[in-house]
SESETI-348940 format. One record per residue (C-alpha): x, y, z. Coordinates in steps of 0.001 Angstrom, whole numbers, plus 500000, padded with zeros to 6 digits. Layout:
BEGIN
{x=X, y=Y, z=Z} .
...
This chain:
BEGIN
{x=476816, y=503253, z=508510} .
{x=475348, y=499885, z=509698} .
{x=476558, y=499417, z=512773} .
{x=477925, y=495812, z=513683} .
{x=476465, y=493286, z=516697} .
{x=479459, y=493883, z=518724} .
{x=478952, y=497655, z=518281} .
{x=475486, y=497480, z=519107} .
{x=476455, y=495083, z=522498} .
{x=479358, y=497104, z=523455} .
{x=476793, y=500206, z=523381} .
{x=474829, y=498429, z=525445} .
{x=477131, y=497398, z=527970} .
{x=478191, y=501366, z=528231} .
{x=474805, y=502155, z=528833} .
{x=474443, y=499641, z=531499} .
{x=478294, y=500994, z=533346} .
{x=477851, y=504632, z=532991} .
{x=475571, y=505083, z=536627} .
{x=478670, y=504002, z=538024} .
{x=480971, y=505920, z=535906} .
{x=482396, y=509488, z=537766} .
{x=483234, y=511959, z=534675} .
{x=485576, y=514898, z=535138} .
{x=483484, y=517943, z=535995} .
{x=481877, y=519554, z=533201} .
{x=483416, y=522530, z=533506} .
{x=486835, y=521329, z=532406} .
{x=487927, y=522076, z=528811} .
{x=487436, y=519418, z=526939} .
{x=490800, y=518636, z=526301} .
{x=491662, y=518300, z=530392} .
{x=488396, y=516348, z=530803} .
{x=489811, y=513506, z=527659} .
{x=493159, y=513421, z=529738} .
{x=491479, y=513363, z=532834} .
{x=489372, y=510377, z=531662} .
{x=492394, y=508829, z=529661} .
{x=494204, y=508492, z=533636} .
{x=490753, y=506787, z=535098} .
{x=490495, y=504375, z=532439} .
{x=493466, y=502525, z=533165} .
{x=492665, y=501946, z=536503} .
{x=489211, y=501009, z=536272} .
{x=487894, y=497884, z=537768} .
{x=484686, y=497710, z=536785} .
{x=483853, y=495656, z=533403} .
{x=480638, y=497886, z=532084} .
{x=482046, y=501394, z=533670} .
{x=485288, y=500551, z=532202} .
{x=483043, y=500188, z=528717} .
{x=481261, y=503173, z=529673} .
{x=484080, y=505046, z=530014} .
{x=486242, y=504038, z=527208} .
{x=483204, y=505280, z=524838} .
{x=483315, y=508772, z=527252} .
{x=486815, y=509118, z=526313} .
{x=486857, y=507841, z=522493} .
{x=484060, y=510706, z=522037} .
{x=485414, y=513162, z=523958} .
{x=489261, y=512593, z=521866} .
{x=487176, y=512694, z=518366} .
{x=485433, y=516117, z=519203} .
{x=488891, y=517563, z=519778} .
{x=489599, y=520212, z=517268} .
{x=493317, y=518867, z=515447} .
{x=495540, y=520873, z=517436} .
{x=494083, y=519373, z=520647} .
{x=494405, y=515950, z=519907} .
{x=497977, y=516528, z=518803} .
{x=498318, y=517747, z=522550} .
{x=496292, y=514744, z=523464} .
{x=498884, y=512386, z=521578} .
{x=501497, y=514382, z=523433} .
{x=500097, y=514084, z=526845} .
{x=500093, y=509467, z=525886} .
{x=503757, y=509761, z=524862} .
{x=505140, y=511306, z=528443} .
{x=502325, y=511081, z=530938} .
{x=501660, y=506994, z=529923} .
{x=505685, y=506158, z=529267} .
{x=506929, y=503398, z=530995} .
{x=507738, y=503620, z=534927} .
{x=511553, y=504682, z=535371} .
{x=512112, y=503596, z=538294} .
{x=509894, y=500258, z=538884} .
{x=512365, y=499403, z=534967} .
{x=515083, y=499849, z=536121} .
{x=514766, y=497811, z=539449} .
{x=513527, y=495092, z=537035} .
{x=516562, y=495677, z=534874} .
{x=518987, y=494770, z=537658} .
{x=516988, y=492069, z=539079} .
{x=516745, y=490260, z=535437} .
{x=520887, y=491120, z=535018} .
{x=521379, y=489642, z=538560} .
{x=518955, y=486310, z=538259} .
{x=517841, y=486136, z=534591} .
{x=515233, y=483369, z=535504} .
{x=511642, y=483264, z=534204} .
{x=509809, y=485397, z=536649} .
{x=511946, y=488085, z=536784} .
{x=512017, y=487827, z=532562} .
{x=508227, y=488393, z=532878} .
{x=508679, y=491502, z=535421} .
{x=511073, y=493295, z=533176} .
{x=508546, y=492722, z=530065} .
{x=505674, y=494154, z=532455} .
{x=507855, y=496992, z=533548} .
{x=508462, y=497474, z=529525} .
{x=505173, y=497910, z=528509} .
{x=504152, y=501008, z=528357} .
{x=500410, y=501809, z=530195} .
{x=499325, y=503688, z=527232} .
{x=499069, y=500314, z=525800} .
{x=496707, y=499309, z=527915} .
{x=494977, y=502573, z=527522} .
{x=494508, y=501911, z=523927} .
{x=493066, y=498499, z=524919} .
{x=490712, y=499763, z=527004} .
{x=489647, y=502535, z=524267} .
{x=489236, y=499753, z=521878} .
{x=486579, y=498280, z=523715} .
{x=484362, y=501694, z=523425} .
{x=481991, y=501264, z=520339} .
{x=483324, y=502361, z=517177} .
{x=486428, y=502454, z=518847} .
{x=488771, y=500210, z=516443} .
{x=487866, y=503162, z=513814} .
{x=488592, y=505548, z=516128} .
{x=492099, y=504452, z=516983} .
{x=492626, y=504167, z=513060} .
{x=492055, y=507804, z=512189} .
{x=494295, y=508179, z=515551} .
{x=497205, y=507018, z=514325} .
{x=496027, y=508337, z=510507} .
{x=496566, y=511987, z=512627} .
{x=500210, y=511115, z=513479} .
{x=501772, y=510591, z=510424} .
{x=502127, y=513996, z=509223} .
{x=504374, y=515477, z=512563} .
{x=506419, y=512012, z=513525} .
{x=509125, y=513878, z=511522} .
{x=508613, y=517494, z=513115} .
{x=507678, y=515744, z=516462} .
{x=509787, y=512651, z=516835} .
{x=509019, y=511935, z=520334} .
{x=505168, y=511044, z=519252} .
{x=507141, y=507812, z=517653} .
{x=506339, y=506057, z=520499} .
{x=502715, y=506100, z=520591} .
{x=502715, y=505133, z=516711} .
{x=504943, y=502562, z=517657} .
{x=502331, y=501310, z=519784} .
{x=499404, y=501738, z=517559} .
{x=501208, y=499646, z=515010} .
{x=501552, y=496774, z=517247} .
{x=498566, y=496601, z=518512} .
{x=496555, y=497455, z=515615} .
{x=498918, y=494884, z=513837} .
{x=497884, y=492147, z=516404} .
{x=494038, y=493265, z=515805} .
{x=494056, y=492608, z=512204} .
{x=495601, y=490008, z=511608} .
{x=494713, y=487555, z=509127} .
{x=492749, y=485426, z=511514} .
{x=490042, y=488333, z=512178} .
{x=490228, y=489313, z=508139} .
{x=486908, y=488597, z=506052} .
{x=487482, y=488162, z=501830} .
{x=484027, y=489650, z=500804} .
{x=483673, y=489993, z=496288} .
{x=482832, y=492846, z=495416} .
{x=479504, y=493409, z=492700} .
{x=477402, y=495603, z=491581} .
{x=474748, y=494221, z=494660} .
{x=477503, y=495358, z=497086} .
{x=475740, y=498056, z=498982} .
{x=476170, y=501558, z=497399} .
{x=477913, y=502840, z=500932} .
{x=480442, y=499976, z=499700} .
{x=480750, y=501017, z=495796} .
{x=480918, y=504788, z=496919} .
{x=484038, y=503854, z=498793} .
{x=485773, y=502119, z=496267} .
{x=485420, y=505286, z=494167} .
{x=486992, y=507462, z=496491} .
{x=490033, y=504600, z=497978} .
{x=490753, y=503205, z=493960} .
{x=494576, y=505046, z=494634} .
{x=495957, y=503571, z=491183} .
{x=493331, y=504181, z=488538} .
{x=490671, y=506916, z=489244} .
{x=487189, y=505690, z=489331} .
{x=485302, y=508109, z=487022} .
{x=481662, y=508489, z=488423} .
{x=479590, y=505234, z=488509} .
{x=479675, y=504600, z=485061} .
{x=483174, y=503774, z=484995} .
{x=482430, y=501601, z=488307} .
{x=479462, y=499776, z=486286} .
{x=482477, y=498772, z=483824} .
{x=485182, y=497560, z=486409} .
{x=482324, y=495341, z=487871} .
{x=481334, y=493780, z=484869} .
{x=481511, y=490228, z=483555} .
{x=484522, y=489955, z=482884} .
{x=485748, y=491756, z=485806} .
{x=486228, y=490737, z=489426} .
{x=487027, y=492684, z=492296} .
{x=487367, y=491684, z=495647} .
{x=487952, y=493544, z=499346} .
{x=489061, y=492476, z=502767} .
{x=486930, y=493396, z=505492} .
{x=486975, y=493372, z=509801} .
{x=484759, y=492841, z=511894} .
{x=485391, y=495707, z=513619} .
{x=484782, y=498067, z=510315} .
{x=482172, y=496161, z=508987} .
{x=481566, y=498970, z=505410} .
{x=485066, y=499571, z=505653} .
{x=487424, y=498139, z=503158} .
{x=490255, y=497667, z=504177} .
{x=492240, y=496935, z=500942} .
{x=490733, y=496106, z=497448} .
{x=491793, y=494589, z=494300} .
{x=490449, y=494686, z=490802} .
{x=490930, y=492098, z=487937} .
{x=490191, y=491722, z=484140} .
{x=489857, y=488020, z=482884} .
{x=491494, y=488479, z=479381} .
{x=493318, y=486164, z=477302} .
{x=497033, y=486176, z=477306} .
{x=498331, y=488977, z=478983} .
{x=497493, y=492435, z=478936} .
{x=500225, y=495207, z=478274} .
{x=497988, y=498091, z=478759} .
{x=496003, y=499542, z=481151} .
{x=493857, y=502032, z=478922} .
{x=491810, y=498938, z=477212} .
{x=491128, y=497398, z=480547} .
{x=489340, y=500802, z=481845} .
{x=487525, y=501834, z=478152} .
{x=483345, y=501918, z=478381} .
{x=481460, y=498583, z=477384} .
{x=480322, y=499668, z=474334} .
{x=475999, y=500104, z=475384} .
{x=474517, y=497681, z=472833} .
{x=477074, y=494506, z=472336} .
{x=479126, y=495249, z=475890} .
{x=477486, y=493273, z=478196} .
{x=477438, y=490116, z=475707} .
{x=481209, y=490538, z=474809} .
{x=481872, y=490644, z=478611} .
{x=480519, y=487426, z=478996} .
{x=481952, y=485653, z=476117} .
{x=485373, y=487200, z=477202} .
{x=485017, y=485485, z=480537} .
{x=484248, y=482106, z=479224} .
{x=487428, y=482689, z=476895} .
{x=489692, y=483689, z=479559} .
{x=492898, y=482346, z=480616} .
{x=494637, y=485190, z=482433} .
{x=493590, y=486908, z=485364} .
{x=495215, y=489862, z=485254} .
{x=495285, y=492510, z=489119} .
{x=495726, y=495557, z=487479} .
{x=494526, y=497586, z=490806} .
{x=495163, y=497209, z=494253} .
{x=494434, y=500239, z=496318} .
{x=494935, y=500450, z=500444} .
{x=492218, y=502351, z=501835} .
{x=492680, y=503008, z=505853} .
{x=496099, y=505537, z=505339} .
{x=495717, y=504569, z=509632} .
{x=497152, y=501192, z=508555} .
{x=500140, y=501790, z=506722} .
{x=502816, y=498974, z=507196} .
{x=500410, y=496635, z=508015} .
{x=500458, y=494545, z=505262} .
{x=497087, y=492724, z=504338} .
{x=497962, y=492321, z=500285} .
{x=500029, y=489404, z=500025} .
{x=497341, y=487585, z=501903} .
{x=494445, y=489472, z=499308} .
{x=496557, y=488213, z=495999} .
{x=496770, y=484453, z=497092} .
{x=493242, y=483974, z=498331} .
{x=491872, y=485519, z=495373} .
{x=493721, y=483439, z=492819} .
{x=492511, y=480352, z=495219} .
{x=488830, y=482001, z=494296} .
{x=489203, y=482507, z=491088} .
{x=490373, y=479191, z=490414} .
{x=487330, y=477678, z=491489} .
{x=485004, y=479690, z=489812} .
{x=486825, y=479832, z=486585} .
{x=488797, y=476807, z=485501} .
{x=489939, y=478103, z=482621} .
{x=492305, y=480457, z=484295} .
{x=495815, y=479092, z=484180} .
{x=497785, y=482504, z=484503} .
{x=497519, y=484821, z=487265} .
{x=499847, y=487893, z=486780} .
{x=499737, y=491795, z=487341} .
{x=499459, y=494936, z=485634} .
{x=501628, y=497378, z=487792} .
{x=502350, y=500733, z=487956} .
{x=506307, y=501693, z=488590} .
{x=506416, y=504324, z=490935} .
{x=509668, y=505154, z=491227} .
{x=511143, y=504499, z=487547} .
{x=511074, y=508391, z=485907} .
{x=512691, y=509818, z=489232} .
{x=515336, y=507131, z=489131} .
{x=516077, y=507662, z=485433} .
{x=516008, y=511464, z=485736} .
{x=518290, y=511564, z=488210} .
{x=520965, y=509301, z=486227} .
{x=520280, y=511618, z=482820} .
{x=520833, y=514652, z=484916} .
{x=524254, y=512786, z=486718} .
{x=525715, y=511780, z=483284} .
{x=525676, y=508241, z=484894} .
{x=528472, y=506370, z=482453} .
{x=526996, y=502743, z=480782} .
{x=523746, y=504052, z=480436} .
{x=523155, y=504240, z=476623} .
{x=524801, y=502131, z=473954} .
{x=526485, y=503753, z=470979} .
{x=523587, y=503315, z=468496} .
{x=520983, y=504076, z=471311} .
{x=522407, y=507636, z=471112} .
{x=522438, y=507317, z=467417} .
{x=519048, y=506410, z=467424} .
{x=518120, y=509399, z=469997} .
{x=519680, y=511913, z=468548} .
{x=517743, y=511028, z=464922} .
{x=514727, y=511390, z=466274} .
{x=515389, y=514554, z=468468} .
{x=515741, y=515940, z=465082} .
{x=518912, y=518652, z=466494} .
{x=516769, y=519664, z=469671} .
{x=519261, y=518154, z=471422} .
{x=521890, y=520937, z=470682} .
{x=519572, y=522947, z=472970} .
{x=519959, y=520371, z=476217} .
{x=523660, y=519457, z=476031} .
{x=525676, y=516646, z=473875} .
{x=525400, y=512834, z=474276} .
{x=522850, y=511450, z=477217} .
{x=521892, y=515177, z=478708} .
{x=521433, y=515745, z=475388} .
{x=519048, y=513339, z=472818} .
{x=517875, y=511144, z=475466} .
{x=516649, y=514208, z=477698} .
{x=515118, y=516460, z=474771} .
{x=513029, y=513540, z=473773} .
{x=512017, y=512599, z=477153} .
{x=510265, y=516498, z=477745} .
{x=508379, y=516383, z=474986} .
{x=505399, y=515772, z=476447} .
{x=504102, y=514798, z=472543} .
{x=506589, y=512106, z=472216} .
{x=504431, y=508958, z=472741} .
{x=502773, y=510786, z=469429} .
{x=505486, y=510853, z=466769} .
{x=506786, y=507308, z=465437} .
{x=509898, y=507737, z=465331} .
{x=510310, y=509371, z=468982} .
{x=508754, y=505797, z=469609} .
{x=511031, y=503484, z=468362} .
{x=514331, y=505537, z=469700} .
{x=512706, y=505374, z=473228} .
{x=511191, y=502405, z=473614} .
{x=514912, y=499745, z=474160} .
{x=516093, y=501944, z=475895} .
{x=513217, y=502865, z=478158} .
{x=511795, y=498836, z=478506} .
{x=515916, y=497863, z=479329} .
{x=516854, y=500445, z=482016} .
{x=513444, y=499616, z=483389} .
{x=514488, y=496243, z=483878} .
{x=517672, y=497519, z=485814} .
{x=516153, y=499569, z=487597} .
{x=513206, y=496684, z=489217} .
{x=515901, y=494471, z=489149} .
{x=517947, y=496631, z=491137} .
{x=521499, y=496485, z=489761} .
{x=524166, y=497504, z=491993} .
{x=522280, y=496786, z=495111} .
{x=522114, y=493750, z=497282} .
{x=518601, y=494785, z=498917} .
{x=516893, y=494592, z=494877} .
{x=515094, y=497212, z=493857} .
{x=513934, y=500701, z=495316} .
{x=510381, y=500437, z=493934} .
{x=507834, y=500075, z=496526} .
{x=505512, y=498000, z=494276} .
{x=508118, y=495822, z=493002} .
{x=509046, y=495186, z=496280} .
{x=505858, y=494006, z=497586} .
{x=505185, y=491695, z=494187} .
{x=508986, y=490437, z=494527} .
{x=508073, y=489993, z=498336} .
{x=505160, y=487945, z=497657} .
{x=506765, y=485688, z=495654} .
{x=505802, y=486945, z=491929} .
{x=507939, y=487070, z=489361} .
{x=508943, y=490009, z=486830} .
{x=507426, y=488857, z=483402} .
{x=507148, y=491267, z=481190} .
{x=508042, y=495133, z=480496} .
{x=505171, y=496712, z=479025} .
{x=506250, y=499971, z=476856} .
{x=503977, y=503014, z=476981} .
{x=501337, y=500787, z=479498} .
{x=499940, y=503251, z=480809} .
{x=499823, y=506854, z=479021} .
{x=497855, y=508426, z=481499} .
{x=499187, y=511598, z=482732} .
{x=499564, y=510115, z=485963} .
{x=501560, y=507130, z=484451} .
{x=504062, y=509657, z=482248} .
{x=504463, y=511069, z=485545} .
{x=505697, y=508012, z=487096} .
{x=507573, y=505959, z=484928} .
{x=507320, y=507328, z=481238} .
{x=504365, y=505526, z=480780} .
{x=505962, y=502133, z=481321} .
{x=504284, y=499540, z=483145} .
{x=505121, y=495905, z=484492} .
{x=503662, y=492258, z=484647} .
{x=504635, y=490434, z=487913} .
{x=503614, y=486932, z=487545} .
{x=502221, y=484329, z=490337} .
{x=503444, y=480909, z=489417} .
{x=502201, y=479006, z=493063} .
{x=504456, y=476326, z=492144} .
{x=507070, y=479003, z=493126} .
{x=505698, y=481158, z=494779} .
{x=506865, y=480344, z=498150} .
{x=510911, y=479830, z=496783} .
{x=511347, y=483638, z=495507} .
{x=509823, y=484331, z=498122} .
{x=512540, y=483560, z=500255} .
{x=515255, y=484242, z=497567} .
{x=514200, y=488051, z=498135} .
{x=513644, y=488013, z=501254} .
{x=517141, y=486316, z=502320} .
{x=519250, y=487500, z=499934} .
{x=517664, y=490181, z=497622} .
{x=517636, y=487706, z=494383} .
{x=514832, y=489066, z=491730} .
{x=513247, y=486493, z=490017} .
{x=512517, y=487158, z=486807} .
{x=511350, y=485648, z=483728} .
{x=514359, y=484956, z=480596} .
{x=512916, y=488190, z=478113} .
{x=513945, y=489986, z=481837} .
{x=517806, y=488486, z=481501} .
{x=517984, y=488855, z=477966} .
{x=516871, y=493099, z=478390} .
{x=519687, y=493016, z=480967} .
{x=522073, y=491149, z=478315} .
{x=521649, y=493923, z=476427} .
{x=522863, y=496921, z=478800} .
{x=525917, y=498715, z=477516} .
{x=529704, y=497594, z=477782} .
{x=532052, y=499426, z=478962} .
{x=533667, y=499891, z=476036} .
{x=530556, y=501472, z=473922} .
{x=529197, y=502902, z=477071} .
{x=529608, y=506626, z=477008} .
{x=531694, y=508561, z=479208} .
{x=530262, y=510656, z=482403} .
{x=529877, y=514024, z=480713} .
{x=528434, y=512504, z=477340} .
């Protein structure tokens, strides 16, 4: 990986400061050496020597085997916590006299020494990347070791400051981008897997766009990237967007599509750094990319996603298994029973019969009768799920909450929009368009975060209005 000018400068400073650093004995175990350097770094006064010691500590920590890395993190949680006596004294003093000076003293007493240690580790060449990886190491063990949550909280607080929008650089990624970054796109794509270089070339064709956020401390590491298709009208299925171009005519056709496009479809957004989980960049990314696209392609009038619905199938399966009342209307039950062709009897009656029988068939997307019977209930129930019917907090689906929280509205639900194995596994193939109307983004955002109100198009309201009434709904027993 190419080094940044900052890393080169810090390495030079560290080299000059190393003669002034007293390192732990070489005979000590690697873990003891790391612990000793951590304690020394917190108290180090010199600038060059501090950078040199930080470099040695980061290198020593990174070289530890996994179990010893966890032991080091446990040490951070216990031996670099706030001084209890000092904290109690500051609390008592502030309670007696809540003056600004005593509030400042209390704030200083509350901050754990490990935050200063982490700040100083960040000064090492490659320190920021090492701390991102350190936080990633924590995630698998937090449930088993809740005492480590304080370390995670400190890392999240500091990384949230270091990775705020002011430090991020938006870059367009195309076929001329360095191969090291293009390889990472193939690795990090989390929504629709990129099947090698030919597939990547298609996603960077003239009628496609790709943008990513980068940070100066992670020069060749995208933090998040978005893939966009330029189309005529809303796209309702992802497979056509992923199809390869014709070798003979594809490039010309893609250029013509780009010239005629009036819609930008954001069809994949992938976070690339697990250690930055919970630190959001996507809202800034979408808004800035919209601005970039408006300037580059003035003909674009509509900005929309084609998004997965990762929680829908699990939610629906639970409701079917529970025999939830009001799931299906009478005409839907009749159509499902006819399409199931008698197979419902093997699964019970009603909701837990024909509906479950059809959905359990792997071939139902290829059966015209099954598709016709399932389209109405699946689309309507997906609308209920995305709107979060019955919940004051809005939908539980994480992708829905992301886009609605960014100010989008639910525009359209697409039956069998993703027939890949992953799409069927997540949502029985259903996808959704979230539309970003620039004039409404802020109002939609405020309404959602303050009241849970979900912005949606009239087509979604029509689906919700078609929900079965109590008189026609089946009973909990089916």
